[in-house]
Structures are given as C-alpha cells and as structure tokens.
TORZAVO-203015 format. One record per atom (N, C-alpha, C): residue in three letters; x, y, z; atom name. Coordinates in Angstrom, 2 decimals. Atoms other than C-alpha are relative to their C-alpha. Layout:
<pts>
PT rest       x       y       z atom
PT  ALA       X       Y       Z   CA
...
</pts>
This chain:
<pts>
PT rest       x       y       z atom
PT  MET    0.42   -1.13   -0.84    N
PT  MET   64.53   75.26 -131.76   CA
PT  MET   -1.16   -0.37    0.93    C
PT  ALA    1.16    0.40   -0.82    N
PT  ALA   61.29   73.70 -130.56   CA
PT  ALA    0.46   -0.83    1.20    C
PT  ALA   -0.51    0.85   -1.09    N
PT  ALA   63.23   71.13 -128.50   CA
PT  ALA    0.68    0.85    1.07    C
PT  LEU   -0.68   -0.89   -0.94    N
PT  LEU   65.34   73.90 -126.94   CA
PT  LEU   -1.01    0.78    0.83    C
PT  ARG    1.06   -0.75   -0.71    N
PT  ARG   62.24   75.95 -126.08   CA
PT  ARG   -0.66   -0.87    1.06    C
PT  THR    0.63    0.93   -0.94    N
PT  THR   60.65   72.90 -124.45   CA
PT  THR    0.92   -0.28    1.19    C
PT  ALA   -0.96    0.27   -1.08    N
PT  ALA   63.81   72.12 -122.46   CA
PT  ALA    0.08    1.17    0.97    C
PT  LYS   -0.05   -1.20   -0.86    N
PT  LYS   63.92   75.69 -121.18   CA
PT  LYS   -1.27    0.11    0.85    C
PT  GLN    1.27   -0.09   -0.73    N
PT  GLN   60.23   75.63 -120.22   CA
PT  GLN   -0.05   -1.00    1.16    C
PT  VAL   -0.02    1.04   -1.04    N
PT  VAL   60.67   72.36 -118.28   CA
PT  VAL    0.90    0.43    1.15    C
PT  LEU   -0.96   -0.42   -1.02    N
PT  LEU   63.71   73.73 -116.45   CA
PT  LEU   -0.52    1.20    0.78    C
PT  ARG    0.59   -1.16   -0.70    N
PT  ARG   61.94   77.01 -115.65   CA
PT  ARG   -1.00   -0.46    1.06    C
PT  ARG    1.00    0.51   -0.96    N
PT  ARG   59.10   75.09 -114.00   CA
PT  ARG    0.69   -0.63    1.21    C
PT  GLU   -0.72    0.69   -1.08    N
PT  GLU   61.54   72.98 -111.98   CA
PT  GLU    0.67    1.02    0.94    C
PT  LEU   -0.71   -1.00   -0.82    N
PT  LEU   63.55   75.99 -110.81   CA
PT  LEU   -0.97    0.85    0.81    C
PT  LYS    1.01   -0.77   -0.75    N
PT  LYS   60.44   77.94 -109.82   CA
PT  LYS   -0.48   -0.79    1.22    C
PT  LEU    0.41    0.85   -1.12    N
PT  LEU   59.40   74.99 -107.64   CA
PT  LEU    1.10   -0.06    1.07    C
PT  ARG   -1.12    0.04   -0.94    N
PT  ARG   62.88   74.79 -106.07   CA
PT  ARG    0.04    1.26    0.86    C
PT  VAL   -0.07   -1.28   -0.74    N
PT  VAL   62.86   78.48 -105.12   CA
PT  VAL   -1.25    0.19    0.86    C
PT  ALA    1.25   -0.13   -0.77    N
PT  ALA   59.21   78.36 -104.00   CA
PT  ALA    0.05   -0.80    1.31    C
PT  ALA   -0.12    0.83   -1.21    N
PT  ALA   60.21   75.68 -101.47   CA
PT  ALA    0.83    0.67    1.10    C
PT  LEU   -0.79   -0.72   -1.01    N
PT  LEU   62.55   78.13  -99.71   CA
PT  LEU   -0.91    0.83    0.89    C
PT  THR    0.75   -0.88   -0.90    N
PT  THR   61.21   79.90  -96.64   CA
PT  THR    0.49    1.45   -0.19    C
PT  ASP   -0.41   -1.41    0.08    N
PT  ASP   61.29   83.71  -96.47   CA
PT  ASP    1.29    0.23    0.78    C
PT  GLU   -1.20   -0.15   -0.83    N
PT  GLU   63.91   83.40  -93.70   CA
PT  GLU    1.24   -0.49   -0.75    C
PT  GLU   -1.13    0.55    0.74    N
PT  GLU   66.15   81.23  -95.88   CA
PT  GLU    0.40    0.91   -1.17    C
PT  LYS   -0.30   -0.92    1.11    N
PT  LYS   65.84   83.61  -98.84   CA
PT  LYS    0.72    1.25    0.51    C
PT  LEU   -0.65   -1.19   -0.57    N
PT  LEU   66.74   86.56  -96.63   CA
PT  LEU    1.42   -0.30    0.46    C
PT  ARG   -1.33    0.37   -0.49    N
PT  ARG   69.67   84.72  -95.09   CA
PT  ARG    0.99   -0.12   -1.16    C
PT  GLN   -0.88    0.14    1.16    N
PT  GLN   71.13   83.74  -98.45   CA
PT  GLN    0.26    1.36   -0.66    C
PT  SER   -0.15   -1.33    0.60    N
PT  SER   70.51   87.27  -99.78   CA
PT  SER    1.03    0.82    0.77    C
PT  HIS   -0.94   -0.74   -0.85    N
PT  HIS   72.44   88.74  -96.82   CA
PT  HIS    1.43   -0.50   -0.23    C
PT  VAL   -1.34    0.60    0.24    N
PT  VAL   75.38   86.33  -97.32   CA
PT  VAL    0.54    0.45   -1.36    C
PT  LEU   -0.44   -0.35    1.35    N
PT  LEU   75.52   87.09 -101.06   CA
PT  LEU    0.31    1.48   -0.13    C
PT  SER   -0.26   -1.45    0.04    N
PT  SER   75.29   90.85 -100.57   CA
PT  SER    1.39    0.29    0.54    C
PT  HIS   -1.30   -0.28   -0.62    N
PT  HIS   78.31   90.80  -98.27   CA
PT  HIS    1.16   -0.63   -0.78    C
PT  LYS   -1.00    0.59    0.89    N
PT  LYS   80.20   88.50 -100.63   CA
PT  LYS    0.28    0.97   -1.16    C
PT  LEU   -0.14   -0.96    1.10    N
PT  LEU   79.54   91.01 -103.42   CA
PT  LEU    0.78    1.23    0.46    C
PT  PHE   -0.63   -1.23   -0.49    N
PT  PHE   80.68   93.95 -101.25   CA
PT  PHE    1.53   -0.10    0.01    C
PT  LYS   -1.46    0.19   -0.03    N
PT  LYS   84.20   92.43 -101.12   CA
PT  LYS    0.56   -0.30   -1.40    C
PT  HIS   -0.44    0.40    1.34    N
PT  HIS   84.33   91.59 -104.84   CA
PT  HIS    0.74    1.16   -0.67    C
PT  PRO   -0.78   -1.10    0.60    N
PT  PRO   87.05   93.59 -106.66   CA
PT  PRO   -0.76    0.77   -1.09    C
PT  LYS    0.74   -0.68    1.08    N
PT  LYS   84.75   94.34 -109.63   CA
PT  LYS   -1.07    0.93    0.58    C
PT  TYR    0.99   -0.86   -0.65    N
PT  TYR   82.10   95.73 -107.28   CA
PT  TYR    0.69    1.19    0.67    C
PT  VAL   -0.71   -1.06   -0.72    N
PT  VAL   84.59   97.70 -105.18   CA
PT  VAL    0.46    1.08   -0.97    C
PT  SER   -0.58   -0.97    0.94    N
PT  SER   86.13   99.35 -108.26   CA
PT  SER   -1.02    0.66   -0.92    C
PT  CYS    0.95   -0.55    0.97    N
PT  CYS   82.95  100.00 -110.28   CA
PT  CYS   -0.54    1.36    0.46    C
PT  LYS    0.60   -1.31   -0.30    N
PT  LYS   81.55  103.53 -110.50   CA
PT  LYS   -1.46    0.05   -0.45    C
PT  ARG    1.36   -0.01    0.57    N
PT  ARG   78.42  102.84 -112.57   CA
PT  ARG   -0.51   -1.44   -0.03    C
PT  ILE    0.50    1.37   -0.17    N
PT  ILE   76.38   99.75 -111.66   CA
PT  ILE   -1.50   -0.05   -0.28    C
PT  ALA    1.43    0.25    0.21    N
PT  ALA   73.02   98.39 -112.82   CA
PT  ALA   -0.44   -1.12    0.93    C
PT  VAL    0.52    0.97   -0.97    N
PT  VAL   70.99   96.56 -110.16   CA
PT  VAL   -1.49   -0.21   -0.27    C
PT  PHE    1.44    0.28    0.19    N
PT  PHE   67.66   94.80 -110.69   CA
PT  PHE   -0.74    0.17    1.34    C
PT  LEU    0.85   -0.08   -1.20    N
PT  LEU   64.83   95.51 -108.21   CA
PT  LEU   -0.67   -1.36    0.14    C
PT  SER    0.31    1.42   -0.09    N
PT  SER   64.19   92.01 -106.93   CA
PT  SER   -1.48   -0.29    0.22    C
PT  MET    1.32    0.57   -0.27    N
PT  MET   60.96   90.02 -106.99   CA
PT  MET    0.15   -1.03    1.11    C
PT  LYS   -0.03    0.90   -1.17    N
PT  LYS   60.01   87.53 -104.27   CA
PT  LYS    0.78   -1.28   -0.23    C
PT  ASP   -0.72    1.25    0.27    N
PT  ASP   61.64   84.59 -106.05   CA
PT  ASP    1.45    0.26   -0.43    C
PT  GLU   -1.38   -0.35    0.35    N
PT  GLU   64.98   86.39 -106.50   CA
PT  GLU    0.76    0.42    1.25    C
PT  VAL   -0.84   -0.52   -1.07    N
PT  VAL   67.91   87.25 -104.24   CA
PT  VAL   -0.37    1.47    0.22    C
PT  CYS    0.43   -1.37   -0.32    N
PT  CYS   66.86   90.46 -102.45   CA
PT  CYS    1.17    0.97   -0.20    C
PT  THR   -1.08   -0.93    0.33    N
PT  THR   68.88   93.41 -103.76   CA
PT  THR   -0.05    1.31    0.80    C
PT  LYS    0.16   -1.27   -0.72    N
PT  LYS   67.74   96.08 -101.29   CA
PT  LYS    1.28    0.40    0.75    C
PT  GLU   -1.23   -0.28   -0.76    N
PT  GLU   70.88   95.77  -99.12   CA
PT  GLU    1.12    0.46   -0.94    C
PT  ILE   -1.02   -0.38    0.99    N
PT  ILE   73.04   96.03 -102.25   CA
PT  ILE   -0.22    1.44   -0.44    C
PT  ILE    0.30   -1.37    0.46    N
PT  ILE   71.28   99.20 -103.45   CA
PT  ILE    0.36    1.01    1.09    C
PT  LYS   -0.40   -0.88   -1.11    N
PT  LYS   71.75  100.76  -99.99   CA
PT  LYS    1.51    0.23    0.00    C
PT  ASP   -1.46   -0.09   -0.01    N
PT  ASP   75.48  100.00 -100.18   CA
PT  ASP    0.52    0.81   -1.18    C
PT  VAL   -0.39   -0.77    1.20    N
PT  VAL   75.75  101.42 -103.71   CA
PT  VAL   -0.06    1.49    0.30    C
PT  PHE    0.14   -1.42   -0.34    N
PT  PHE   74.45  104.77 -102.45   CA
PT  PHE    0.98    0.41    1.10    C
PT  LYS   -0.93   -0.30   -1.10    N
PT  LYS   76.58  104.60  -99.29   CA
PT  LYS    1.41    0.25   -0.54    C
PT  ARG   -1.35   -0.14    0.57    N
PT  ARG   79.71  104.23 -101.43   CA
PT  ARG    0.09    1.07   -1.08    C
PT  GLY   -0.03   -1.09    0.97    N
PT  GLY   78.71  107.05 -103.77   CA
PT  GLY    0.10   -0.43   -1.45    C
PT  LYS    0.01    0.48    1.39    N
PT  LYS   78.40  104.91 -106.90   CA
PT  LYS   -1.28    0.49   -0.69    C
PT  SER    1.22   -0.30    0.76    N
PT  SER   75.91  105.71 -109.67   CA
PT  SER   -0.79   -1.28   -0.18    C
PT  CYS    0.86    1.19    0.02    N
PT  CYS   72.98  103.29 -109.49   CA
PT  CYS   -1.03    0.12   -1.13    C
PT  PHE    0.95    0.04    1.11    N
PT  PHE   70.97  102.36 -112.59   CA
PT  PHE   -0.92   -1.22    0.17    C
PT  ILE    0.97    1.08   -0.16    N
PT  ILE   67.81  100.24 -112.59   CA
PT  ILE   -0.75   -0.21   -1.33    C
PT  PRO    0.65    0.28    1.29    N
PT  PRO   65.86   98.55 -115.40   CA
PT  PRO   -1.38    0.68   -0.13    C
PT  ARG    1.39   -0.31    0.39    N
PT  ARG   62.81   99.96 -117.16   CA
PT  ARG   -0.31   -0.89   -1.20    C
PT  TYR    0.37    0.97    1.03    N
PT  TYR   61.23   97.15 -119.16   CA
PT  TYR   -1.15    0.54   -0.84    C
PT  GLU    1.15   -0.28    0.86    N
PT  GLU   58.98   97.73 -122.16   CA
PT  GLU   -0.76   -1.31   -0.15    C
PT  MET    0.72    1.26   -0.18    N
PT  MET   56.30   95.13 -121.57   CA
PT  MET   -0.32   -0.73   -1.31    C
PT  ASN    0.42    0.64    1.25    N
PT  ASN   55.37   94.50 -125.21   CA
PT  ASN    1.15   -0.30   -0.95    C
PT  SER   -1.16    0.29    0.85    N
PT  SER   58.90   93.98 -126.50   CA
PT  SER    1.10   -0.59    0.87    C
PT  ASN   -1.12    0.45   -0.82    N
PT  ASN   62.33   92.79 -125.38   CA
PT  ASN    0.96    1.16    0.29    C
PT  HIS   -0.83   -1.19   -0.21    N
PT  HIS   63.58   96.37 -124.99   CA
PT  HIS    0.01    0.40    1.48    C
PT  MET   -0.17   -0.44   -1.38    N
PT  MET   64.96   97.52 -121.64   CA
PT  MET    1.05    1.10    0.01    C
PT  ASP   -1.02   -1.03   -0.23    N
PT  ASP   66.80  100.67 -120.59   CA
PT  ASP    0.43   -0.06    1.45    C
PT  MET   -0.48   -0.16   -1.36    N
PT  MET   68.94  101.21 -117.50   CA
PT  MET    0.03    1.49    0.32    C
PT  LEU    0.16   -1.41   -0.32    N
PT  LEU   67.95  104.51 -115.92   CA
PT  LEU    0.47    0.28    1.43    C
PT  LYS   -0.62   -0.33   -1.29    N
PT  LYS   69.53  106.32 -112.98   CA
PT  LYS   -1.05    0.11    1.11    C
PT  LEU    0.79   -0.14   -1.23    N
PT  LEU   68.01  105.93 -109.53   CA
PT  LEU    0.74    1.05    0.84    C
PT  ASN   -0.68   -1.13   -0.62    N
PT  ASN   68.73  109.17 -107.70   CA
PT  ASN    0.18   -0.12    1.51    C
PT  SER   -0.14    0.17   -1.45    N
PT  SER   68.20  108.09 -104.09   CA
PT  SER   -0.68   -1.30    0.42    C
PT  LEU    0.59    1.21   -0.56    N
PT  LEU   67.28  105.14 -101.92   CA
PT  LEU   -1.50    0.19    0.24    C
PT  ASN    1.41   -0.28   -0.31    N
PT  ASN   64.00  106.77 -100.84   CA
PT  ASN   -0.87   -0.02   -1.25    C
PT  GLU    0.75   -0.07    1.26    N
PT  GLU   62.97  107.27 -104.44   CA
PT  GLU   -0.48   -1.38   -0.46    C
PT  MET    0.33    1.36    0.43    N
PT  MET   62.90  103.50 -104.96   CA
PT  MET   -1.43   -0.39    0.40    C
PT  GLU    1.34    0.38   -0.52    N
PT  GLU   59.74  103.13 -102.83   CA
PT  GLU   -1.14    0.75   -0.69    C
PT  THR    1.06   -0.82    0.61    N
PT  THR   57.87  105.79 -104.83   CA
PT  THR   -0.20   -0.31   -1.49    C
PT  LEU    0.13    0.32    1.42    N
PT  LEU   58.38  104.28 -108.30   CA
PT  LEU   -1.30   -0.77   -0.26    C
PT  PRO    1.23    0.75    0.30    N
PT  PRO   55.22  102.97 -110.02   CA
PT  PRO    0.25   -1.50   -0.16    C
PT  LEU   -0.08    1.46    0.14    N
PT  LEU   54.52   99.22 -110.01   CA
PT  LEU   -0.50   -0.43   -1.37    C
PT  THR    0.46    0.55    1.28    N
PT  THR   54.26   97.28 -113.27   CA
PT  THR   -1.00   -1.14    0.28    C
PT  SER    0.93    1.13   -0.13    N
PT  SER   51.79   94.46 -113.95   CA
PT  SER    0.73   -1.23    0.55    C
PT  TRP   -0.79    1.09   -0.57    N
PT  TRP   54.65   92.12 -112.90   CA
PT  TRP    0.33    0.25    1.46    C
PT  ASN   -0.25   -0.36   -1.40    N
PT  ASN   54.71   93.83 -109.50   CA
PT  ASN    1.47    0.39    0.23    C
PT  ILE   -1.37   -0.52   -0.10    N
PT  ILE   58.15   95.32 -110.20   CA
PT  ILE   -0.06    1.52   -0.04    C
PT  ARG   -0.09   -1.46    0.05    N
PT  ARG   58.93   98.94 -109.42   CA
PT  ARG    0.99    0.42   -1.08    C
PT  GLN   -0.91   -0.52    1.01    N
PT  GLN   60.43  100.88 -112.30   CA
PT  GLN   -0.43    1.43   -0.36    C
PT  PRO    0.37   -1.35    0.42    N
PT  PRO   60.56  104.45 -113.66   CA
PT  PRO   -1.16   -0.04   -0.99    C
PT  ALA    1.18   -0.07    0.87    N
PT  ALA   57.36  105.47 -115.44   CA
PT  ALA    0.43    0.10   -1.46    C
PT  GLY   -0.30    0.00    1.42    N
PT  GLY   57.25  105.06 -119.21   CA
PT  GLY    0.18    1.40   -0.57    C
PT  ASN   -0.09   -1.38    0.52    N
PT  ASN   56.82  108.83 -119.71   CA
PT  ASN    1.03    0.83    0.78    C
PT  ASP   -1.02   -0.72   -0.78    N
PT  ASP   59.65  109.74 -117.30   CA
PT  ASP    1.27    0.13   -0.84    C
PT  SER   -1.17   -0.22    0.87    N
PT  SER   62.28  111.28 -119.59   CA
PT  SER    1.08    0.81    0.70    C
PT  SER   -0.93   -0.86   -0.74    N
PT  SER   64.13  113.14 -116.83   CA
PT  SER    1.25   -0.75    0.46    C
PT  ARG   -1.09    0.77   -0.60    N
PT  ARG   66.45  110.31 -115.83   CA
PT  ARG    1.16   -0.24   -0.97    C
PT  GLU   -1.19    0.32    0.80    N
PT  GLU   69.98  109.69 -117.02   CA
PT  GLU   -0.10   -1.44   -0.49    C
PT  ASP   -0.02    1.32    0.62    N
PT  ASP   70.16  106.74 -119.43   CA
PT  ASP    1.45   -0.47   -0.05    C
PT  ALA   -1.39    0.47   -0.12    N
PT  ALA   73.27  104.62 -118.79   CA
PT  ALA    0.73   -0.04   -1.33    C
PT  LEU   -0.68    0.16    1.29    N
PT  LEU   74.01  103.91 -122.45   CA
PT  LEU    0.27    1.35   -0.68    C
PT  ALA   -0.18   -1.32    0.63    N
PT  ALA   73.66  107.58 -123.42   CA
PT  ALA    1.07    0.83    0.70    C
PT  THR   -0.89   -0.85   -0.80    N
PT  THR   76.07  108.81 -120.75   CA
PT  THR    1.26   -0.73    0.48    C
PT  GLY   -1.27    0.62   -0.37    N
PT  GLY   79.09  106.51 -120.69   CA
PT  GLY   -0.05   -1.47    0.35    C
PT  GLY    0.09    1.45   -0.22    N
PT  GLY   77.79  102.98 -120.24   CA
PT  GLY    0.05   -0.40    1.46    C
PT  LEU    0.00    0.58   -1.34    N
PT  LEU   78.11  100.72 -117.21   CA
PT  LEU    1.29   -0.78    0.23    C
PT  ASP   -1.17    0.82   -0.35    N
PT  ASP   81.01   99.06 -115.38   CA
PT  ASP   -0.42   -1.42    0.39    C
PT  LEU    0.43    1.28   -0.57    N
PT  LEU   78.99   96.25 -113.80   CA
PT  LEU   -1.51   -0.11   -0.09    C
PT  ILE    1.44    0.27   -0.02    N
PT  ILE   75.55   94.69 -114.26   CA
PT  ILE   -0.23   -1.22    0.88    C
PT  LEU    0.45    1.15   -0.78    N
PT  LEU   73.98   92.46 -111.61   CA
PT  LEU   -1.14   -0.65   -0.76    C
PT  MET    0.91    0.70    0.90    N
PT  MET   72.07   89.81 -113.52   CA
PT  MET   -1.03   -0.82    0.78    C
PT  PRO    1.02    0.91   -0.54    N
PT  PRO   68.74   88.30 -112.46   CA
PT  PRO   -0.11   -1.24   -0.88    C
PT  GLY    0.24    1.19    0.80    N
PT  GLY   67.60   84.92 -113.73   CA
PT  GLY   -0.64   -1.08    0.84    C
PT  LEU    0.60    1.14   -0.71    N
PT  LEU   65.84   81.69 -112.86   CA
PT  LEU    1.03   -1.07    0.31    C
PT  GLY   -1.00    1.05   -0.20    N
PT  GLY   68.87   79.41 -113.23   CA
PT  GLY    1.32    0.36   -0.64    C
PT  PHE   -1.36   -0.28    0.47    N
PT  PHE   72.62   79.45 -113.82   CA
PT  PHE    0.82   -1.28    0.06    C
PT  ASP   -0.95    1.11   -0.16    N
PT  ASP   75.43   76.99 -114.45   CA
PT  ASP    1.42    0.55    0.10    C
PT  ARG   -1.36   -0.41   -0.29    N
PT  ARG   79.16   77.05 -113.85   CA
PT  ARG    0.77    0.52   -1.21    C
PT  SER   -0.66   -0.51    1.21    N
PT  SER   80.01   77.96 -117.45   CA
PT  SER   -0.51    1.38   -0.39    C
PT  GLY    0.50   -1.34    0.29    N
PT  GLY   78.18   81.29 -117.27   CA
PT  GLY   -1.28    0.02   -0.81    C
PT  ARG    1.29    0.02    0.70    N
PT  ARG   75.00   80.10 -118.97   CA
PT  ARG   -1.10    0.39    0.97    C
PT  ARG    1.06   -0.54   -0.84    N
PT  ARG   71.84   81.74 -117.68   CA
PT  ARG   -1.36   -0.31   -0.62    C
PT  LEU    1.38    0.19    0.44    N
PT  LEU   68.15   80.89 -117.89   CA
PT  LEU   -0.83    1.15    0.55    C
PT  GLY    0.86   -1.11   -0.41    N
PT  GLY   65.99   84.02 -117.84   CA
PT  GLY   -1.46   -0.41   -0.01    C
PT  ARG    1.44    0.27   -0.02    N
PT  ARG   62.23   84.33 -117.91   CA
PT  ARG   -0.59   -0.10   -1.41    C
PT  GLY    0.46    0.25    1.37    N
PT  GLY   62.05   84.05 -121.70   CA
PT  GLY   -0.27    1.23   -0.83    C
PT  LYS    0.29   -1.22    0.76    N
PT  LYS   61.67   87.69 -122.72   CA
PT  LYS    1.21    0.51   -0.76    C
PT  GLY   -1.21   -0.42    0.71    N
PT  GLY   65.30   88.32 -123.70   CA
PT  GLY    0.47    1.41    0.32    C
PT  PHE   -0.35   -1.38   -0.33    N
PT  PHE   65.60   91.73 -121.99   CA
PT  PHE    1.52    0.19    0.17    C
PT  TYR   -1.41   -0.20   -0.33    N
PT  TYR   69.13   91.26 -120.66   CA
PT  TYR    0.92   -0.38   -1.16    C
PT  ASP   -0.80    0.37    1.17    N
PT  ASP   70.52   89.45 -123.72   CA
PT  ASP    0.00    1.13   -1.02    C
PT  ASN    0.14   -1.10    0.94    N
PT  ASN   69.23   92.25 -125.91   CA
PT  ASN    0.78    1.22    0.49    C
PT  TYR   -0.68   -1.17   -0.55    N
PT  TYR   70.60   94.92 -123.56   CA
PT  TYR    1.53   -0.15   -0.11    C
PT  LEU   -1.45    0.20    0.07    N
PT  LEU   74.09   93.38 -123.44   CA
PT  LEU    0.50    0.14   -1.44    C
PT  GLU   -0.37   -0.20    1.41    N
PT  GLU   74.17   93.29 -127.25   CA
PT  GLU    0.07    1.48   -0.33    C
PT  ARG   -0.02   -1.45    0.22    N
PT  ARG   73.32   97.00 -127.27   CA
PT  ARG    1.22    0.63    0.68    C
PT  CYS   -1.20   -0.51   -0.68    N
PT  CYS   76.11   97.66 -124.73   CA
PT  CYS    1.23   -0.18   -0.88    C
PT  ILE   -1.17    0.31    0.83    N
PT  ILE   78.61   95.99 -127.05   CA
PT  ILE    0.09    0.96   -1.19    C
PT  THR   -0.01   -0.83    1.20    N
PT  THR   77.58   98.11 -130.03   CA
PT  THR   -0.05    1.50    0.30    C
PT  GLN    0.28   -1.43   -0.22    N
PT  GLN   76.68  101.43 -128.36   CA
PT  GLN    0.93    0.69    0.99    C
PT  SER   -0.77   -0.70   -1.03    N
PT  SER   79.02  102.08 -125.44   CA
PT  SER    1.43   -0.50    0.06    C
PT  ARG   -1.42    0.36   -0.16    N
PT  ARG   82.39  101.06 -124.05   CA
PT  ARG    0.21   -1.51   -0.04    C
PT  GLY   -0.11    1.46    0.02    N
PT  GLY   81.78   97.37 -124.68   CA
PT  GLY   -0.84   -0.62    1.09    C
PT  LYS    0.84    0.74   -0.95    N
PT  LYS   80.16   94.69 -122.57   CA
PT  LYS    0.48    0.25    1.43    C
PT  PRO   -0.37   -0.15   -1.41    N
PT  PRO   80.10   95.53 -118.84   CA
PT  PRO    0.27   -1.38    0.61    C
PT  TYR   -0.17    1.26   -0.74    N
PT  TYR   81.25   92.86 -116.37   CA
PT  TYR   -1.36   -0.40    0.56    C
PT  THR    1.32    0.46   -0.45    N
PT  THR   78.27   90.72 -115.41   CA
PT  THR    0.15   -1.02    1.12    C
PT  ILE    0.01    0.91   -1.16    N
PT  ILE   77.68   89.02 -112.06   CA
PT  ILE   -1.45   -0.36    0.32    C
PT  ALA    1.32    0.45   -0.47    N
PT  ALA   74.66   86.91 -111.16   CA
PT  ALA    0.09   -0.28    1.49    C
PT  VAL    0.12    0.39   -1.42    N
PT  VAL   73.59   86.64 -107.53   CA
PT  VAL   -1.14   -1.01    0.07    C
PT  ALA    0.95    1.11    0.11    N
PT  ALA   71.81   83.32 -107.06   CA
PT  ALA   -0.13   -0.77    1.30    C
PT  PHE    0.19    1.01   -1.04    N
PT  PHE   70.26   81.13 -104.42   CA
PT  PHE    0.71   -1.27   -0.47    C
PT  LYS   -0.69    1.22    0.44    N
PT  LYS   72.21   77.87 -104.40   CA
PT  LYS   -0.96   -0.97   -0.68    C
PT  GLU    1.02    0.85    0.64    N
PT  GLU   68.93   76.17 -105.41   CA
PT  GLU   -0.17    0.34   -1.48    C
PT  GLN    0.14   -0.41    1.40    N
PT  GLN   69.16   78.05 -108.74   CA
PT  GLN    1.15   -0.52   -0.88    C
PT  LEU   -1.13    0.52    0.77    N
PT  LEU   72.41   76.33 -109.77   CA
PT  LEU   -0.36   -1.31   -0.69    C
PT  CYS    0.33    1.19    0.79    N
PT  CYS   72.13   73.70 -112.50   CA
PT  CYS    1.28   -0.58   -0.58    C
PT  GLN   -1.14    0.64    0.66    N
PT  GLN   74.48   71.21 -114.12   CA
PT  GLN    0.29    0.67   -1.33    C
PT  GLU   -0.18   -0.65    1.30    N
PT  GLU   73.89   72.73 -117.54   CA
PT  GLU   -1.30    0.66   -0.43    C
PT  ILE    1.17   -0.73    0.48    N
PT  ILE   71.52   75.38 -118.86   CA
PT  ILE   -0.05   -0.12   -1.53    C
PT  PRO    0.11    0.05    1.47    N
PT  PRO   70.23   74.84 -122.44   CA
PT  PRO   -0.04    1.42   -0.57    C
PT  VAL   -0.06   -1.35    0.57    N
PT  VAL   71.12   77.90 -124.55   CA
PT  VAL    0.08   -0.06   -1.52    C
PT  ASP   -0.22   -0.12    1.44    N
PT  ASP   71.17   79.12 -128.15   CA
PT  ASP    0.97    1.16   -0.25    C
PT  ASP   -1.00   -1.01    0.36    N
PT  ASP   73.34   81.64 -130.03   CA
PT  ASP   -0.34    1.39    0.53    C
PT  HIS    0.40   -1.34   -0.47    N
PT  HIS   71.34   84.62 -128.73   CA
PT  HIS    0.18    0.16    1.51    C
PT  ASP   -0.14   -0.07   -1.45    N
PT  ASP   71.89   83.77 -125.06   CA
PT  ASP    1.43    0.43    0.35    C
PT  MET   -1.32   -0.54   -0.35    N
PT  MET   74.75   85.87 -123.67   CA
PT  MET    0.52   -0.68    1.26    C
PT  LEU   -0.62    0.57   -1.20    N
PT  LEU   77.15   84.24 -121.22   CA
PT  LEU    0.27    1.11    1.01    C
PT  ILE   -0.35   -0.96   -1.04    N
PT  ILE   77.66   85.96 -117.88   CA
PT  ILE    1.38   -0.35    0.54    C
PT  ASP   -1.39    0.18   -0.41    N
PT  ASP   81.08   86.41 -116.32   CA
PT  ASP    0.15   -0.81    1.28    C
PT  GLU   -0.18    0.62   -1.31    N
PT  GLU   80.46   85.10 -112.84   CA
PT  GLU   -1.34   -0.22    0.70    C
PT  VAL    1.18    0.25   -0.83    N
PT  VAL   77.88   83.56 -110.52   CA
PT  VAL    0.44   -0.01    1.46    C
PT  LEU   -0.24    0.03   -1.44    N
PT  LEU   77.91   84.35 -106.81   CA
PT  LEU   -1.12   -0.79    0.65    C
PT  TYR    1.00    0.76   -0.75    N
PT  TYR   76.17   81.84 -104.57   CA
PT  TYR    0.61   -0.38    1.34    C
PT  GLU   -0.41    0.11   -1.39    N
PT  GLU   76.44   80.70 -100.99   CA
PT  GLU    1.11   -1.01    0.26    C
PT  ASP   -0.88    1.10   -0.38    N
PT  ASP   78.48   77.49 -101.10   CA
PT  ASP    1.49    0.27   -0.13    C
PT  ASP   -1.42   -0.19    0.32    N
PT  ASP   81.74   78.82 -102.49   CA
PT  ASP    0.25    1.49   -0.07    C
PT  ASP   -0.28   -1.42    0.12    N
PT  ASP   83.54   82.13 -102.81   CA
PT  ASP   -0.65    0.56   -1.26    C
PT  HIS    0.70   -0.32    1.25    N
PT  HIS   82.44   82.40 -106.43   CA
PT  HIS    0.43   -0.99   -1.08    C
PT  ILE   -0.35    0.85    1.13    N
PT  ILE   82.46   80.56 -109.73   CA
PT  ILE    0.50    0.92   -1.10    C
PT  ASP   -0.50   -0.75    1.16    N
PT  ASP   84.66   82.02 -112.44   CA
PT  ASP   -0.36   -0.76   -1.26    C
PT  GLN    0.19    0.65    1.29    N
PT  GLN   83.78   81.34 -116.01   CA
PT  GLN    1.37   -0.36   -0.55    C
PT  GLU   -1.32    0.44    0.51    N
PT  GLU   86.64   79.29 -117.43   CA
PT  GLU    0.20    0.51   -1.41    C
</pts>
C-alpha cells in the first residue's frame, strides 16, 4: 500500500506540472472542443439527470457544459464536498445564475452551503443517468487518478447500493492528463469513458 501511495503522489506531481504548463488560451480551447464533443455523445443526449463538477483552474472548464444542460432542460446536480471526510452529495442546481452566488470553499470551489437543506439530493430522488468525472489523470482502461480524498469512488459505491445502480461515467480531460497506466487499488472505481481532444473518445474495453 505504501508503494502504491508513493506512486500516486509522484504521478500527481507530474500531472499538475503538465497541466500548469498549459496557457489559459490552450485550456479554454481544449475545454471548448471537449464540450462540443460531449454535446454529441449519445449518453449525454439521452440523459435526463446529470452531475457536473464546477471546475477549478487546472481542470477542463465545465461552464459551457452547464449552460447546455439548462438549455436542453436536463436536471443538473453539482457536488457538495464534506471537507473533513470523503463524503460528497450531488445536489440540484436550479439555474445558471445561481451558480455564481454559491459560497466558496477553502479549495476555492463553489458549492451549496453546508446548512442548505432545501435542494434536491440526487440519490434521494431517483439517482443519476450520467456523472462527469474530474481527476488529475486518466488512462485508456478507465483508471482514474483523483486528488486523494476518495469523494467520487465513495459516491459511486453509494450509487450502486442506494439507487438505480452505477450511473454512466465520462471523464473530460486535457490530452496532457492522459497516462499509459494509472496505479490503482481495489477501492478505485473504473470510469466508463474518457473524452479528450485527439480522438473521438476512448471506450473502456
């Protein structure tokens, strides 16, 4: 386990450097290309309930995606992370404008306030059809390197036990985030697909 932890830490550092080397223009360009690739994806077109992460500066920008979700009349759910654990809920975002008014966490991520109990919880009201997955790195077999907290792995396990089963999962990634092989353990959940700029998409075999 110690060797695996070390391997993940080394790879995280390398990937952060790779993404940091991208200019803002390049990140925006790739984000735009990936958004439009997603808009044509059959799983996106058919989904009614989708979870989208609110992107940080070192992630593919999801603002264009969230705009499209509302334009198409889909239900949009966003993460609320509990900072002192690996627990995360997906709560309904009611409008595009509301996104700008959400409080900022210490990680500089906007999310619903901890005491906000007015929002629909995805798992309590029918689950999700599709989850867009953030991460630092991905490989072609659906392995994902997160930031080490386990929020999404834990959430997907809860989906399997609490709702209609595991939603389809798609990662949107800068091509610089692709790796030959991501080191994983039994708790790391595989994702179904990675969208990136070079190809139409990678299917998990």
